[in-house]
MIKOLKE-742296 format. One record per residue (C-alpha): x, y, z. Coordinates in nm, 2 decimals. Layout:
! residues N
[[X Y Z]]
...
//
This chain:
! residues 382
[[1.10 -1.02 -6.52]]
[[1.07 -1.39 -6.40]]
[[0.76 -1.52 -6.24]]
[[0.72 -1.58 -5.88]]
[[0.51 -1.82 -5.68]]
[[0.42 -1.89 -5.33]]
[[0.47 -2.19 -5.11]]
[[0.18 -2.30 -4.88]]
[[0.03 -2.60 -4.73]]
[[-0.16 -2.75 -4.43]]
[[-0.07 -2.82 -4.05]]
[[-0.24 -3.10 -3.86]]
[[-0.21 -3.26 -3.52]]
[[-0.07 -2.99 -3.33]]
[[-0.20 -3.00 -2.96]]
[[-0.03 -2.70 -2.82]]
[[0.26 -2.48 -2.82]]
[[0.42 -2.41 -3.18]]
[[0.61 -2.57 -3.46]]
[[0.87 -2.36 -3.67]]
[[0.92 -2.44 -4.03]]
[[1.19 -2.31 -4.25]]
[[1.22 -2.27 -4.63]]
[[1.50 -2.29 -4.86]]
[[1.47 -1.95 -4.91]]
[[1.58 -1.87 -4.55]]
[[1.23 -1.78 -4.41]]
[[1.13 -1.91 -4.07]]
[[0.76 -1.97 -4.02]]
[[0.63 -2.04 -3.67]]
[[0.28 -2.20 -3.67]]
[[0.08 -2.20 -3.34]]
[[-0.26 -2.35 -3.48]]
[[-0.36 -2.62 -3.70]]
[[-0.48 -2.51 -4.09]]
[[-0.37 -2.36 -4.38]]
[[-0.02 -2.17 -4.38]]
[[0.17 -1.98 -4.63]]
[[0.53 -1.85 -4.66]]
[[0.55 -1.49 -4.73]]
[[0.88 -1.50 -4.94]]
[[0.81 -1.63 -5.31]]
[[1.03 -1.82 -5.54]]
[[1.11 -1.77 -5.92]]
[[1.00 -2.03 -6.16]]
[[1.25 -2.29 -6.21]]
[[1.38 -2.26 -5.86]]
[[1.42 -2.57 -5.64]]
[[1.24 -2.54 -5.31]]
[[1.25 -2.75 -4.97]]
[[1.05 -2.73 -4.64]]
[[1.18 -2.87 -4.32]]
[[1.09 -2.85 -3.96]]
[[1.32 -2.61 -3.76]]
[[1.18 -2.67 -3.41]]
[[0.92 -2.92 -3.30]]
[[0.67 -2.84 -3.03]]
[[0.77 -2.87 -2.68]]
[[0.45 -2.83 -2.46]]
[[0.35 -3.10 -2.51]]
[[0.64 -3.27 -2.65]]
[[0.55 -3.37 -3.04]]
[[0.73 -3.46 -3.35]]
[[0.62 -3.30 -3.68]]
[[0.69 -3.44 -4.03]]
[[0.66 -3.28 -4.38]]
[[0.55 -3.45 -4.69]]
[[0.57 -3.30 -5.03]]
[[0.86 -3.11 -4.90]]
[[1.09 -3.06 -5.20]]
[[1.04 -2.99 -5.57]]
[[1.09 -2.72 -5.85]]
[[0.88 -2.43 -5.88]]
[[0.66 -2.41 -6.19]]
[[0.34 -2.27 -6.02]]
[[0.21 -2.20 -5.68]]
[[0.28 -2.48 -5.45]]
[[-0.01 -2.56 -5.20]]
[[0.05 -2.91 -5.12]]
[[0.30 -2.90 -4.82]]
[[0.16 -3.12 -4.56]]
[[0.29 -3.09 -4.20]]
[[0.16 -3.35 -3.94]]
[[0.25 -3.35 -3.58]]
[[0.22 -3.63 -3.33]]
[[0.29 -3.70 -2.96]]
[[0.65 -3.82 -2.86]]
[[0.59 -3.83 -2.50]]
[[0.39 -4.00 -2.22]]
[[0.07 -3.87 -2.07]]
[[0.06 -3.79 -1.70]]
[[-0.24 -3.83 -1.48]]
[[-0.44 -4.04 -1.26]]
[[-0.70 -4.30 -1.34]]
[[-0.96 -4.35 -1.06]]
[[-0.70 -4.21 -0.82]]
[[-0.89 -3.88 -0.71]]
[[-1.09 -3.94 -0.37]]
[[-1.30 -3.71 -0.15]]
[[-1.32 -3.42 -0.40]]
[[-1.65 -3.25 -0.36]]
[[-1.58 -2.90 -0.43]]
[[-1.48 -2.70 -0.73]]
[[-1.15 -2.51 -0.78]]
[[-0.88 -2.78 -0.77]]
[[-0.60 -2.70 -1.01]]
[[-0.31 -2.93 -1.06]]
[[0.03 -2.83 -1.23]]
[[0.30 -3.03 -1.43]]
[[0.64 -2.93 -1.42]]
[[0.55 -2.58 -1.29]]
[[0.37 -2.47 -1.62]]
[[0.09 -2.69 -1.77]]
[[-0.23 -2.68 -1.56]]
[[-0.55 -2.88 -1.56]]
[[-0.86 -2.82 -1.37]]
[[-1.03 -3.11 -1.18]]
[[-1.39 -3.05 -1.14]]
[[-1.58 -3.14 -0.83]]
[[-1.66 -3.52 -0.78]]
[[-1.40 -3.63 -1.05]]
[[-1.21 -3.95 -1.00]]
[[-0.97 -3.92 -1.27]]
[[-0.76 -3.65 -1.45]]
[[-0.48 -3.59 -1.72]]
[[-0.27 -3.32 -1.83]]
[[-0.29 -3.21 -2.20]]
[[0.09 -3.19 -2.20]]
[[0.31 -3.49 -2.21]]
[[0.65 -3.59 -2.08]]
[[0.91 -3.69 -2.31]]
[[1.04 -4.03 -2.27]]
[[1.33 -4.02 -1.98]]
[[1.23 -3.69 -1.85]]
[[1.15 -3.60 -1.51]]
[[0.80 -3.52 -1.41]]
[[0.64 -3.34 -1.11]]
[[0.26 -3.29 -1.03]]
[[0.20 -3.00 -0.77]]
[[-0.14 -2.85 -0.65]]
[[-0.15 -2.49 -0.79]]
[[-0.50 -2.41 -0.62]]
[[-0.70 -2.60 -0.37]]
[[-1.06 -2.66 -0.40]]
[[-1.31 -2.43 -0.19]]
[[-1.34 -2.54 0.18]]
[[-1.11 -2.85 0.11]]
[[-0.75 -2.94 0.14]]
[[-0.59 -3.21 -0.10]]
[[-0.25 -3.39 -0.09]]
[[-0.07 -3.57 -0.35]]
[[0.12 -3.92 -0.36]]
[[0.31 -4.07 -0.65]]
[[0.35 -3.71 -0.78]]
[[0.69 -3.73 -0.93]]
[[0.92 -3.97 -1.13]]
[[1.08 -4.04 -1.46]]
[[0.86 -4.10 -1.76]]
[[0.89 -4.44 -1.92]]
[[0.53 -4.51 -2.00]]
[[0.19 -4.35 -1.96]]
[[0.17 -4.24 -1.60]]
[[-0.20 -4.32 -1.44]]
[[-0.11 -4.33 -1.06]]
[[-0.08 -4.01 -0.95]]
[[-0.31 -4.00 -0.64]]
[[-0.52 -3.70 -0.51]]
[[-0.68 -3.74 -0.16]]
[[-0.91 -3.45 -0.04]]
[[-1.06 -3.38 0.30]]
[[-1.27 -3.11 0.44]]
[[-1.07 -2.82 0.55]]
[[-1.11 -2.57 0.84]]
[[-1.01 -2.21 0.90]]
[[-0.88 -2.04 1.20]]
[[-1.01 -1.68 1.30]]
[[-1.18 -1.45 1.56]]
[[-1.20 -1.11 1.64]]
[[-0.97 -0.80 1.70]]
[[-1.08 -0.50 1.92]]
[[-0.92 -0.18 2.05]]
[[-0.68 -0.17 1.75]]
[[-0.62 0.20 1.65]]
[[-0.27 0.18 1.50]]
[[-0.13 0.02 1.22]]
[[0.11 -0.26 1.10]]
[[-0.06 -0.54 1.33]]
[[0.05 -0.87 1.19]]
[[-0.09 -1.20 1.35]]
[[0.09 -1.54 1.29]]
[[-0.07 -1.87 1.30]]
[[0.18 -2.13 1.36]]
[[0.02 -2.45 1.18]]
[[0.20 -2.79 1.28]]
[[0.52 -2.58 1.33]]
[[0.49 -2.39 1.01]]
[[0.43 -2.01 1.06]]
[[0.21 -1.81 0.84]]
[[0.13 -1.46 0.88]]
[[-0.18 -1.23 0.83]]
[[-0.18 -0.83 0.81]]
[[-0.48 -0.68 1.00]]
[[-0.61 -0.34 0.88]]
[[-0.86 -0.25 1.16]]
[[-1.07 -0.39 1.44]]
[[-1.29 -0.66 1.30]]
[[-1.33 -1.02 1.25]]
[[-1.03 -1.20 1.08]]
[[-0.97 -1.55 0.93]]
[[-0.64 -1.70 0.82]]
[[-0.67 -1.82 0.47]]
[[-0.49 -2.13 0.51]]
[[-0.70 -2.45 0.54]]
[[-0.63 -2.69 0.83]]
[[-0.74 -3.06 0.85]]
[[-0.87 -3.25 1.15]]
[[-0.58 -3.33 1.38]]
[[-0.35 -3.01 1.28]]
[[-0.25 -2.79 1.55]]
[[-0.26 -2.41 1.55]]
[[-0.10 -2.14 1.77]]
[[-0.20 -1.75 1.70]]
[[0.06 -1.50 1.82]]
[[0.14 -1.15 1.74]]
[[0.44 -1.12 1.48]]
[[0.44 -0.72 1.48]]
[[0.27 -0.51 1.74]]
[[0.07 -0.20 1.64]]
[[0.24 0.12 1.58]]
[[0.11 0.49 1.54]]
[[0.02 0.47 1.83]]
[[0.20 0.19 1.98]]
[[0.00 -0.07 2.13]]
[[0.01 -0.40 2.30]]
[[-0.23 -0.69 2.22]]
[[-0.34 -0.98 2.42]]
[[-0.47 -1.31 2.30]]
[[-0.73 -1.54 2.42]]
[[-0.82 -1.90 2.29]]
[[-0.52 -1.88 2.06]]
[[-0.41 -2.23 2.03]]
[[-0.56 -2.58 2.00]]
[[-0.62 -2.89 1.80]]
[[-0.84 -2.88 1.47]]
[[-1.15 -3.10 1.51]]
[[-1.44 -3.09 1.25]]
[[-1.52 -2.73 1.26]]
[[-1.39 -2.38 1.18]]
[[-1.23 -2.19 1.47]]
[[-1.37 -1.87 1.52]]
[[-1.33 -1.75 1.88]]
[[-0.96 -1.63 1.89]]
[[-0.97 -1.30 2.06]]
[[-0.72 -1.04 2.01]]
[[-0.74 -0.72 2.23]]
[[-0.51 -0.44 2.18]]
[[-0.46 -0.12 2.42]]
[[-0.24 0.18 2.39]]
[[0.09 0.18 2.55]]
[[0.20 0.52 2.70]]
[[0.47 0.66 2.90]]
[[0.45 0.99 3.10]]
[[0.56 1.17 3.42]]
[[0.36 1.06 3.72]]
[[0.34 1.40 3.90]]
[[0.37 1.77 3.75]]
[[0.60 1.89 4.00]]
[[0.85 1.78 4.27]]
[[1.01 1.98 4.58]]
[[1.32 1.83 4.67]]
[[1.57 2.00 4.91]]
[[1.91 2.10 4.80]]
[[2.08 1.84 5.00]]
[[1.86 1.57 4.84]]
[[2.11 1.42 4.63]]
[[1.98 1.17 4.36]]
[[1.63 1.28 4.33]]
[[1.40 1.02 4.15]]
[[1.12 1.13 3.93]]
[[0.88 0.86 3.88]]
[[0.75 0.78 3.52]]
[[0.39 0.62 3.47]]
[[0.37 0.33 3.23]]
[[0.02 0.26 3.10]]
[[0.00 -0.10 2.96]]
[[0.29 -0.34 2.88]]
[[0.57 -0.26 2.66]]
[[0.58 -0.54 2.39]]
[[0.88 -0.41 2.22]]
[[1.22 -0.24 2.33]]
[[1.23 0.12 2.34]]
[[1.37 0.43 2.47]]
[[1.29 0.82 2.53]]
[[1.53 1.11 2.57]]
[[1.54 1.35 2.88]]
[[1.59 1.72 2.80]]
[[1.60 2.02 3.01]]
[[1.35 2.26 2.87]]
[[1.36 2.55 3.12]]
[[1.40 2.67 3.46]]
[[1.64 2.89 3.65]]
[[1.88 2.63 3.80]]
[[2.22 2.60 3.63]]
[[2.34 2.27 3.49]]
[[2.65 2.13 3.66]]
[[2.64 2.40 3.92]]
[[2.31 2.31 4.08]]
[[2.23 1.98 3.93]]
[[2.32 1.72 3.68]]
[[2.11 1.46 3.49]]
[[2.21 1.10 3.56]]
[[2.11 0.99 3.23]]
[[1.98 1.17 2.90]]
[[1.81 0.86 2.77]]
[[1.60 0.61 2.93]]
[[1.60 0.26 2.75]]
[[1.42 -0.06 2.83]]
[[1.39 -0.42 2.69]]
[[1.06 -0.56 2.55]]
[[0.80 -0.64 2.85]]
[[1.03 -0.43 3.10]]
[[0.92 -0.11 3.28]]
[[1.11 0.19 3.21]]
[[1.32 0.34 3.51]]
[[1.27 0.69 3.67]]
[[1.45 1.02 3.55]]
[[1.70 1.08 3.80]]
[[1.84 1.44 3.87]]
[[2.13 1.47 4.10]]
[[2.09 1.78 4.31]]
[[2.42 1.97 4.40]]
[[2.43 2.10 4.75]]
[[2.64 2.42 4.78]]
[[2.70 2.69 5.05]]
[[2.54 2.98 4.87]]
[[2.20 3.11 4.96]]
[[2.05 3.10 4.60]]
[[1.67 3.12 4.68]]
[[1.45 2.86 4.53]]
[[1.55 2.75 4.17]]
[[1.35 2.54 3.93]]
[[1.43 2.27 3.65]]
[[1.18 2.20 3.41]]
[[1.26 1.86 3.24]]
[[1.08 1.71 2.92]]
[[1.03 1.36 2.76]]
[[1.11 1.38 2.38]]
[[1.18 1.16 2.09]]
[[1.00 0.82 2.20]]
[[1.11 0.50 2.03]]
[[0.87 0.20 2.06]]
[[0.62 0.37 2.28]]
[[0.37 0.69 2.27]]
[[0.42 0.96 2.52]]
[[0.12 1.04 2.75]]
[[-0.04 1.37 2.84]]
[[0.22 1.48 3.10]]
[[0.56 1.50 2.92]]
[[0.69 1.78 3.14]]
[[0.79 1.78 3.50]]
[[0.90 2.06 3.71]]
[[1.16 2.02 3.97]]
[[1.16 2.30 4.25]]
[[1.47 2.30 4.46]]
[[1.45 2.44 4.81]]
[[1.76 2.64 4.92]]
[[1.91 2.50 5.26]]
[[2.17 2.79 5.31]]
[[2.12 3.08 5.54]]
[[2.11 3.45 5.41]]
[[2.42 3.64 5.43]]
[[2.49 3.91 5.68]]
[[2.36 4.16 5.41]]
[[2.08 3.95 5.30]]
[[2.24 3.90 4.96]]
[[2.12 3.62 4.74]]
[[2.39 3.47 4.50]]
[[2.30 3.43 4.13]]
[[2.43 3.21 3.85]]
[[2.62 3.52 3.73]]
[[2.82 3.57 4.04]]
[[2.97 3.20 4.05]]
//
């Protein structure tokens, strides 16, 4: 059988990403680090060989060249040399960073390559380069602790080394305060900073702080983006807006209270000739959201449509409005029926929590004289 031999070499100059080589045997070999490499496929003695760059590194952009790339196999080949060099322009700022006194600043180039800029630094540069004629954009991936930085000269077209990306940092301040009385769920606070809303979910009564940093002169306005549920609550805000000076805001006060709806009284006693009989509902708190409650007949001796009708089986209201009364239309007749009752219940509340008194009993006093024989008409006799 014929003797086979390996093809190997050395890679230098790679600064990131990978370079892919291809041999005349059809084998592709991606390399991610400088140093020795070897193709896994072997070639027989007397076979011609060739090694080429199939794909150059892209992050950063480099061009790689191969020396001793061709020949005829007579022994193991170990002198394939691959050398990579940058083909793009560096992106950064030379003495353009100001005010940075804290750690944590991370800059990002074209949405991928990142560089950490340490506290008190005045310059920075990305390891990735931008190819000639390509667009570049620098953004802030993370702000430094307790500071807020802005960029200028942060985008353009690479035509030379870029050294004028400017980073300006100032101390940042937070907005926060205290939530009390919160017993429900899904409370969401909103801080509108210079017209831009940013939300924060509150899990319990406690202190809170919006994570977004503001700088001197920024305006803030805290509001409720979603009121608590289960139970439904209303929340009022004190010290909720202003303009940032040189200090954190810690005195925003959020006070939440339960919002409940129930019958005002346990019973009422209209006469048979009362007509539209209003039964008052008691609202505790202010309804921050639209809602409704169903009104159902849950018992009693009176007969629907013969002795009474319900004016509505659903009571609805708009946000911040007061729910109306339950209205029962008492129907007058000429029969002596005696005292009759209607038991009314509130069920299926939407946007509100029912209070303790969810049932009301209406006792209708008959206004008809007894017949000559003293008979009392019952529902079965209609």
